[in-house]
Biotite code that builds the C-alpha atoms (Angstrom):
import biotite.structure as struc

atoms = struc.array([
    struc.Atom([0.000, 0.000, 0.000], chain_id="A", res_id=1, res_name="MET", atom_name="CA", element="C"),
    struc.Atom([2.881, 2.344, 0.579], chain_id="A", res_id=2, res_name="GLN", atom_name="CA", element="C"),
    struc.Atom([4.069, 2.223, -3.008], chain_id="A", res_id=3, res_name="GLY", atom_name="CA", element="C"),
    struc.Atom([7.383, 0.503, -2.483], chain_id="A", res_id=4, res_name="CYS", atom_name="CA", element="C"),
    struc.Atom([6.576, -1.933, -5.243], chain_id="A", res_id=5, res_name="CYS", atom_name="CA", element="C"),
    struc.Atom([4.633, 0.237, -7.675], chain_id="A", res_id=6, res_name="HIS", atom_name="CA", element="C"),
    struc.Atom([4.774, 3.588, -9.342], chain_id="A", res_id=7, res_name="GLY", atom_name="CA", element="C"),
    struc.Atom([2.584, 6.649, -9.375], chain_id="A", res_id=8, res_name="ALA", atom_name="CA", element="C"),
    struc.Atom([-0.162, 7.028, -11.969], chain_id="A", res_id=9, res_name="PRO", atom_name="CA", element="C"),
    struc.Atom([1.221, 7.247, -15.499], chain_id="A", res_id=10, res_name="ALA", atom_name="CA", element="C"),
    struc.Atom([-0.048, 7.657, -19.031], chain_id="A", res_id=11, res_name="SER", atom_name="CA", element="C"),
    struc.Atom([-1.600, 4.519, -20.552], chain_id="A", res_id=12, res_name="PRO", atom_name="CA", element="C"),
    struc.Atom([1.306, 4.264, -23.031], chain_id="A", res_id=13, res_name="GLU", atom_name="CA", element="C"),
    struc.Atom([3.861, 3.821, -20.242], chain_id="A", res_id=14, res_name="VAL", atom_name="CA", element="C"),
    struc.Atom([1.854, 2.504, -17.314], chain_id="A", res_id=15, res_name="GLY", atom_name="CA", element="C"),
    struc.Atom([1.095, -1.023, -16.240], chain_id="A", res_id=16, res_name="ILE", atom_name="CA", element="C"),
    struc.Atom([-2.161, -2.063, -14.580], chain_id="A", res_id=17, res_name="ARG", atom_name="CA", element="C"),
    struc.Atom([-2.584, -4.261, -11.529], chain_id="A", res_id=18, res_name="TYR", atom_name="CA", element="C"),
    struc.Atom([-5.805, -6.203, -11.060], chain_id="A", res_id=19, res_name="ARG", atom_name="CA", element="C"),
    struc.Atom([-5.190, -8.919, -8.442], chain_id="A", res_id=20, res_name="LEU", atom_name="CA", element="C"),
    struc.Atom([-7.618, -8.152, -5.564], chain_id="A", res_id=21, res_name="PRO", atom_name="CA", element="C"),
    struc.Atom([-5.206, -9.207, -2.798], chain_id="A", res_id=22, res_name="LEU", atom_name="CA", element="C"),
    struc.Atom([-2.237, -7.197, -4.019], chain_id="A", res_id=23, res_name="SER", atom_name="CA", element="C"),
    struc.Atom([-0.791, -4.199, -2.219], chain_id="A", res_id=24, res_name="ARG", atom_name="CA", element="C"),
    struc.Atom([-1.535, -2.059, -5.259], chain_id="A", res_id=25, res_name="VAL", atom_name="CA", element="C"),
    struc.Atom([-5.260, -2.788, -5.446], chain_id="A", res_id=26, res_name="THR", atom_name="CA", element="C"),
    struc.Atom([-5.586, -2.450, -1.652], chain_id="A", res_id=27, res_name="LYS", atom_name="CA", element="C"),
    struc.Atom([-4.180, 1.061, -2.107], chain_id="A", res_id=28, res_name="ALA", atom_name="CA", element="C"),
    struc.Atom([-7.116, 1.828, -4.444], chain_id="A", res_id=29, res_name="GLY", atom_name="CA", element="C"),
    struc.Atom([-5.084, 1.756, -7.660], chain_id="A", res_id=30, res_name="LEU", atom_name="CA", element="C"),
    struc.Atom([-6.798, -1.225, -9.318], chain_id="A", res_id=31, res_name="ASP", atom_name="CA", element="C"),
    struc.Atom([-6.700, -0.879, -13.103], chain_id="A", res_id=32, res_name="GLY", atom_name="CA", element="C"),
    struc.Atom([-4.980, 2.522, -13.090], chain_id="A", res_id=33, res_name="ILE", atom_name="CA", element="C"),
    struc.Atom([-1.873, 2.740, -15.309], chain_id="A", res_id=34, res_name="PRO", atom_name="CA", element="C"),
    struc.Atom([1.151, 3.072, -13.025], chain_id="A", res_id=35, res_name="LEU", atom_name="CA", element="C"),
    struc.Atom([4.810, 3.697, -13.742], chain_id="A", res_id=36, res_name="HIS", atom_name="CA", element="C"),
    struc.Atom([6.631, 0.333, -13.885], chain_id="A", res_id=37, res_name="PRO", atom_name="CA", element="C"),
    struc.Atom([9.171, 1.410, -11.264], chain_id="A", res_id=38, res_name="THR", atom_name="CA", element="C"),
    struc.Atom([10.353, -2.164, -10.576], chain_id="A", res_id=39, res_name="PRO", atom_name="CA", element="C"),
    struc.Atom([11.292, -2.384, -14.254], chain_id="A", res_id=40, res_name="LEU", atom_name="CA", element="C"),
    struc.Atom([13.019, 1.014, -14.140], chain_id="A", res_id=41, res_name="TYR", atom_name="CA", element="C"),
    struc.Atom([15.046, -0.200, -11.167], chain_id="A", res_id=42, res_name="SER", atom_name="CA", element="C"),
    struc.Atom([16.014, -3.486, -12.804], chain_id="A", res_id=43, res_name="ILE", atom_name="CA", element="C"),
    struc.Atom([17.096, -1.812, -16.047], chain_id="A", res_id=44, res_name="LEU", atom_name="CA", element="C"),
    struc.Atom([19.140, 0.884, -14.291], chain_id="A", res_id=45, res_name="TRP", atom_name="CA", element="C"),
    struc.Atom([20.812, -1.648, -11.995], chain_id="A", res_id=46, res_name="ASN", atom_name="CA", element="C"),
    struc.Atom([21.827, -3.603, -15.112], chain_id="A", res_id=47, res_name="GLY", atom_name="CA", element="C"),
    struc.Atom([23.477, -0.486, -16.542], chain_id="A", res_id=48, res_name="VAL", atom_name="CA", element="C"),
    struc.Atom([25.220, 0.183, -13.220], chain_id="A", res_id=49, res_name="VAL", atom_name="CA", element="C"),
    struc.Atom([26.445, -3.423, -13.012], chain_id="A", res_id=50, res_name="ALA", atom_name="CA", element="C"),
    struc.Atom([27.950, -3.230, -16.503], chain_id="A", res_id=51, res_name="LEU", atom_name="CA", element="C"),
    struc.Atom([29.680, 0.046, -15.650], chain_id="A", res_id=52, res_name="ALA", atom_name="CA", element="C"),
    struc.Atom([31.062, -1.405, -12.404], chain_id="A", res_id=53, res_name="MET", atom_name="CA", element="C"),
    struc.Atom([32.385, -4.500, -14.175], chain_id="A", res_id=54, res_name="LEU", atom_name="CA", element="C"),
    struc.Atom([34.053, -2.309, -16.793], chain_id="A", res_id=55, res_name="ARG", atom_name="CA", element="C"),
    struc.Atom([35.703, -0.172, -14.128], chain_id="A", res_id=56, res_name="LEU", atom_name="CA", element="C"),
    struc.Atom([36.808, -3.224, -12.133], chain_id="A", res_id=57, res_name="TRP", atom_name="CA", element="C"),
    struc.Atom([38.333, -4.876, -15.175], chain_id="A", res_id=58, res_name="TRP", atom_name="CA", element="C"),
    struc.Atom([40.060, -1.556, -15.981], chain_id="A", res_id=59, res_name="SER", atom_name="CA", element="C"),
    struc.Atom([41.959, -1.799, -12.695], chain_id="A", res_id=60, res_name="GLY", atom_name="CA", element="C"),
    struc.Atom([40.528, 1.144, -10.768], chain_id="A", res_id=61, res_name="VAL", atom_name="CA", element="C"),
    struc.Atom([41.047, 1.314, -7.035], chain_id="A", res_id=62, res_name="GLY", atom_name="CA", element="C"),
    struc.Atom([38.325, 0.440, -4.520], chain_id="A", res_id=63, res_name="PRO", atom_name="CA", element="C"),
    struc.Atom([37.648, 4.092, -3.672], chain_id="A", res_id=64, res_name="GLY", atom_name="CA", element="C"),
    struc.Atom([36.962, 4.938, -7.296], chain_id="A", res_id=65, res_name="SER", atom_name="CA", element="C"),
    struc.Atom([34.860, 1.836, -7.805], chain_id="A", res_id=66, res_name="LEU", atom_name="CA", element="C"),
    struc.Atom([32.730, 2.549, -4.720], chain_id="A", res_id=67, res_name="CYS", atom_name="CA", element="C"),
    struc.Atom([32.472, 6.243, -5.569], chain_id="A", res_id=68, res_name="GLY", atom_name="CA", element="C"),
    struc.Atom([31.278, 5.532, -9.096], chain_id="A", res_id=69, res_name="ALA", atom_name="CA", element="C"),
    struc.Atom([28.757, 3.001, -7.766], chain_id="A", res_id=70, res_name="TRP", atom_name="CA", element="C"),
    struc.Atom([27.383, 5.490, -5.237], chain_id="A", res_id=71, res_name="LEU", atom_name="CA", element="C"),
    struc.Atom([27.016, 8.194, -7.877], chain_id="A", res_id=72, res_name="ILE", atom_name="CA", element="C"),
    struc.Atom([25.364, 5.966, -10.476], chain_id="A", res_id=73, res_name="LEU", atom_name="CA", element="C"),
    struc.Atom([23.064, 4.308, -7.943], chain_id="A", res_id=74, res_name="SER", atom_name="CA", element="C"),
    struc.Atom([22.136, 7.647, -6.404], chain_id="A", res_id=75, res_name="GLY", atom_name="CA", element="C"),
    struc.Atom([21.299, 9.235, -9.751], chain_id="A", res_id=76, res_name="VAL", atom_name="CA", element="C"),
    struc.Atom([19.149, 6.270, -10.742], chain_id="A", res_id=77, res_name="GLY", atom_name="CA", element="C"),
    struc.Atom([17.374, 6.177, -7.392], chain_id="A", res_id=78, res_name="ARG", atom_name="CA", element="C"),
    struc.Atom([16.697, 9.919, -7.548], chain_id="A", res_id=79, res_name="PHE", atom_name="CA", element="C"),
    struc.Atom([14.919, 9.547, -10.894], chain_id="A", res_id=80, res_name="VAL", atom_name="CA", element="C"),
    struc.Atom([13.146, 6.340, -9.891], chain_id="A", res_id=81, res_name="GLU", atom_name="CA", element="C"),
    struc.Atom([11.784, 7.905, -6.695], chain_id="A", res_id=82, res_name="GLU", atom_name="CA", element="C"),
    struc.Atom([10.215, 10.713, -8.716], chain_id="A", res_id=83, res_name="SER", atom_name="CA", element="C"),
    struc.Atom([7.983, 8.044, -10.316], chain_id="A", res_id=84, res_name="HIS", atom_name="CA", element="C"),
    struc.Atom([7.074, 6.121, -7.122], chain_id="A", res_id=85, res_name="ARG", atom_name="CA", element="C"),
    struc.Atom([3.513, 5.989, -5.861], chain_id="A", res_id=86, res_name="GLY", atom_name="CA", element="C"),
    struc.Atom([4.124, 5.927, -2.123], chain_id="A", res_id=87, res_name="GLU", atom_name="CA", element="C"),
    struc.Atom([1.577, 8.368, -0.670], chain_id="A", res_id=88, res_name="PRO", atom_name="CA", element="C"),
    struc.Atom([3.062, 8.316, 2.842], chain_id="A", res_id=89, res_name="GLN", atom_name="CA", element="C"),
    struc.Atom([6.584, 9.370, 1.893], chain_id="A", res_id=90, res_name="THR", atom_name="CA", element="C"),
    struc.Atom([7.406, 12.730, 3.459], chain_id="A", res_id=91, res_name="PRO", atom_name="CA", element="C"),
    struc.Atom([8.186, 15.560, 1.037], chain_id="A", res_id=92, res_name="ILE", atom_name="CA", element="C"),
    struc.Atom([10.739, 18.171, 2.078], chain_id="A", res_id=93, res_name="MET", atom_name="CA", element="C"),
    struc.Atom([11.604, 21.206, -0.061], chain_id="A", res_id=94, res_name="ALA", atom_name="CA", element="C"),
    struc.Atom([9.766, 19.689, -3.018], chain_id="A", res_id=95, res_name="GLY", atom_name="CA", element="C"),
    struc.Atom([11.592, 16.341, -2.975], chain_id="A", res_id=96, res_name="LEU", atom_name="CA", element="C"),
    struc.Atom([10.672, 13.005, -1.453], chain_id="A", res_id=97, res_name="ARG", atom_name="CA", element="C"),
    struc.Atom([12.813, 11.990, 1.511], chain_id="A", res_id=98, res_name="VAL", atom_name="CA", element="C"),
    struc.Atom([14.267, 9.123, -0.550], chain_id="A", res_id=99, res_name="TYR", atom_name="CA", element="C"),
    struc.Atom([15.375, 11.610, -3.195], chain_id="A", res_id=100, res_name="GLN", atom_name="CA", element="C"),
    struc.Atom([17.275, 13.496, -0.497], chain_id="A", res_id=101, res_name="TRP", atom_name="CA", element="C"),
    struc.Atom([18.929, 10.220, 0.501], chain_id="A", res_id=102, res_name="ILE", atom_name="CA", element="C"),
    struc.Atom([19.856, 9.710, -3.156], chain_id="A", res_id=103, res_name="ALA", atom_name="CA", element="C"),
    struc.Atom([21.395, 13.206, -3.231], chain_id="A", res_id=104, res_name="VAL", atom_name="CA", element="C"),
    struc.Atom([23.455, 12.315, -0.144], chain_id="A", res_id=105, res_name="ALA", atom_name="CA", element="C"),
    struc.Atom([24.531, 9.092, -1.867], chain_id="A", res_id=106, res_name="THR", atom_name="CA", element="C"),
    struc.Atom([25.760, 11.026, -4.912], chain_id="A", res_id=107, res_name="VAL", atom_name="CA", element="C"),
    struc.Atom([27.672, 13.448, -2.677], chain_id="A", res_id=108, res_name="ILE", atom_name="CA", element="C"),
    struc.Atom([29.288, 10.540, -0.794], chain_id="A", res_id=109, res_name="ALA", atom_name="CA", element="C"),
    struc.Atom([30.314, 9.046, -4.143], chain_id="A", res_id=110, res_name="GLY", atom_name="CA", element="C"),
    struc.Atom([31.838, 12.338, -5.256], chain_id="A", res_id=111, res_name="ALA", atom_name="CA", element="C"),
    struc.Atom([33.833, 12.523, -2.001], chain_id="A", res_id=112, res_name="VAL", atom_name="CA", element="C"),
    struc.Atom([35.171, 9.012, -2.588], chain_id="A", res_id=113, res_name="LEU", atom_name="CA", element="C"),
    struc.Atom([36.145, 9.896, -6.154], chain_id="A", res_id=114, res_name="LEU", atom_name="CA", element="C"),
    struc.Atom([38.002, 12.970, -4.889], chain_id="A", res_id=115, res_name="ALA", atom_name="CA", element="C"),
    struc.Atom([40.110, 10.883, -2.483], chain_id="A", res_id=116, res_name="LEU", atom_name="CA", element="C"),
    struc.Atom([43.055, 8.703, -3.525], chain_id="A", res_id=117, res_name="PRO", atom_name="CA", element="C"),
    struc.Atom([41.572, 5.531, -5.050], chain_id="A", res_id=118, res_name="PRO", atom_name="CA", element="C"),
    struc.Atom([43.844, 3.017, -3.354], chain_id="A", res_id=119, res_name="GLY", atom_name="CA", element="C"),
    struc.Atom([45.652, 0.136, -5.051], chain_id="A", res_id=120, res_name="PRO", atom_name="CA", element="C"),
    struc.Atom([43.920, -1.536, -7.995], chain_id="A", res_id=121, res_name="PRO", atom_name="CA", element="C"),
    struc.Atom([41.663, -4.439, -7.165], chain_id="A", res_id=122, res_name="LEU", atom_name="CA", element="C"),
    struc.Atom([42.605, -7.885, -8.452], chain_id="A", res_id=123, res_name="PRO", atom_name="CA", element="C"),
    struc.Atom([40.992, -8.782, -11.762], chain_id="A", res_id=124, res_name="THR", atom_name="CA", element="C"),
    struc.Atom([37.724, -10.624, -11.128], chain_id="A", res_id=125, res_name="PRO", atom_name="CA", element="C"),
    struc.Atom([37.885, -14.368, -11.640], chain_id="A", res_id=126, res_name="GLN", atom_name="CA", element="C"),
    struc.Atom([34.792, -16.304, -12.605], chain_id="A", res_id=127, res_name="LEU", atom_name="CA", element="C"),
    struc.Atom([35.248, -19.722, -11.044], chain_id="A", res_id=128, res_name="GLY", atom_name="CA", element="C"),
    struc.Atom([32.917, -22.377, -9.686], chain_id="A", res_id=129, res_name="ALA", atom_name="CA", element="C"),
    struc.Atom([33.045, -20.968, -6.143], chain_id="A", res_id=130, res_name="ALA", atom_name="CA", element="C"),
    struc.Atom([32.144, -17.465, -7.347], chain_id="A", res_id=131, res_name="ALA", atom_name="CA", element="C"),
    struc.Atom([29.259, -18.780, -9.431], chain_id="A", res_id=132, res_name="ILE", atom_name="CA", element="C"),
    struc.Atom([27.946, -20.926, -6.571], chain_id="A", res_id=133, res_name="ALA", atom_name="CA", element="C"),
    struc.Atom([28.146, -17.985, -4.142], chain_id="A", res_id=134, res_name="SER", atom_name="CA", element="C"),
    struc.Atom([26.361, -15.689, -6.571], chain_id="A", res_id=135, res_name="ALA", atom_name="CA", element="C"),
    struc.Atom([23.601, -18.224, -7.196], chain_id="A", res_id=136, res_name="LEU", atom_name="CA", element="C"),
    struc.Atom([23.121, -18.814, -3.466], chain_id="A", res_id=137, res_name="GLY", atom_name="CA", element="C"),
    struc.Atom([23.016, -15.110, -2.640], chain_id="A", res_id=138, res_name="ALA", atom_name="CA", element="C"),
    struc.Atom([20.693, -14.523, -5.595], chain_id="A", res_id=139, res_name="GLY", atom_name="CA", element="C"),
    struc.Atom([18.314, -17.258, -4.428], chain_id="A", res_id=140, res_name="ALA", atom_name="CA", element="C"),
    struc.Atom([18.150, -15.789, -0.926], chain_id="A", res_id=141, res_name="ILE", atom_name="CA", element="C"),
    struc.Atom([17.534, -12.269, -2.272], chain_id="A", res_id=142, res_name="ALA", atom_name="CA", element="C"),
    struc.Atom([14.928, -13.545, -4.742], chain_id="A", res_id=143, res_name="TRP", atom_name="CA", element="C"),
    struc.Atom([12.963, -15.221, -1.978], chain_id="A", res_id=144, res_name="PHE", atom_name="CA", element="C"),
    struc.Atom([13.336, -12.394, 0.532], chain_id="A", res_id=145, res_name="ALA", atom_name="CA", element="C"),
    struc.Atom([12.334, -9.651, -1.888], chain_id="A", res_id=146, res_name="TYR", atom_name="CA", element="C"),
    struc.Atom([10.221, -11.463, -4.419], chain_id="A", res_id=147, res_name="GLY", atom_name="CA", element="C"),
    struc.Atom([8.292, -14.221, -2.673], chain_id="A", res_id=148, res_name="ALA", atom_name="CA", element="C"),
    struc.Atom([4.697, -14.147, -3.760], chain_id="A", res_id=149, res_name="ASP", atom_name="CA", element="C"),
    struc.Atom([2.175, -16.718, -2.573], chain_id="A", res_id=150, res_name="PHE", atom_name="CA", element="C"),
    struc.Atom([-0.394, -16.892, -5.391], chain_id="A", res_id=151, res_name="PRO", atom_name="CA", element="C"),
    struc.Atom([-2.579, -19.546, -3.739], chain_id="A", res_id=152, res_name="ASP", atom_name="CA", element="C"),
    struc.Atom([-2.819, -17.697, -0.444], chain_id="A", res_id=153, res_name="SER", atom_name="CA", element="C"),
    struc.Atom([-5.893, -15.675, 0.508], chain_id="A", res_id=154, res_name="ARG", atom_name="CA", element="C"),
    struc.Atom([-4.048, -13.777, 3.244], chain_id="A", res_id=155, res_name="ARG", atom_name="CA", element="C"),
    struc.Atom([-3.732, -10.007, 2.955], chain_id="A", res_id=156, res_name="SER", atom_name="CA", element="C"),
    struc.Atom([-0.526, -8.769, 1.343], chain_id="A", res_id=157, res_name="TYR", atom_name="CA", element="C"),
    struc.Atom([0.582, -12.257, 0.288], chain_id="A", res_id=158, res_name="SER", atom_name="CA", element="C"),
    struc.Atom([0.749, -10.902, -3.269], chain_id="A", res_id=159, res_name="HIS", atom_name="CA", element="C"),
    struc.Atom([3.366, -8.292, -3.997], chain_id="A", res_id=160, res_name="LEU", atom_name="CA", element="C"),
    struc.Atom([1.755, -6.881, -7.137], chain_id="A", res_id=161, res_name="THR", atom_name="CA", element="C"),
])
């Protein structure tokens, strides 16, 4: 209901519609209304950020530069994404949502890290069996924790969208 998983109303060309009666979106009174697909925006931007981070890592930048670039790119993306969120309870200060202010702070922190000495280059990433197994395990845990939906349940909020 708070909009963490859906966007604000959008034009029909861009928006997606939710119709499942037990979802958080329809319980918020937004059944059938075109909404910004903010989960998709987030996924796409995080893919761009991941590619940029891999490129920087393979280029041999130091950890300070890598973290600084990640903070800046993530903060910029989150700032834009939050402008399309549909969370009605998010406080607005000086015309921006509180999460946009956090994104601004993230960008500033990234700029500070980029201004400092980067440190020694990180070792080139190696893609071995242990790395793949760790990534799959961590991905499975994150998928369940953030994406578990119980379609056969009749309990309130058992459906994310």
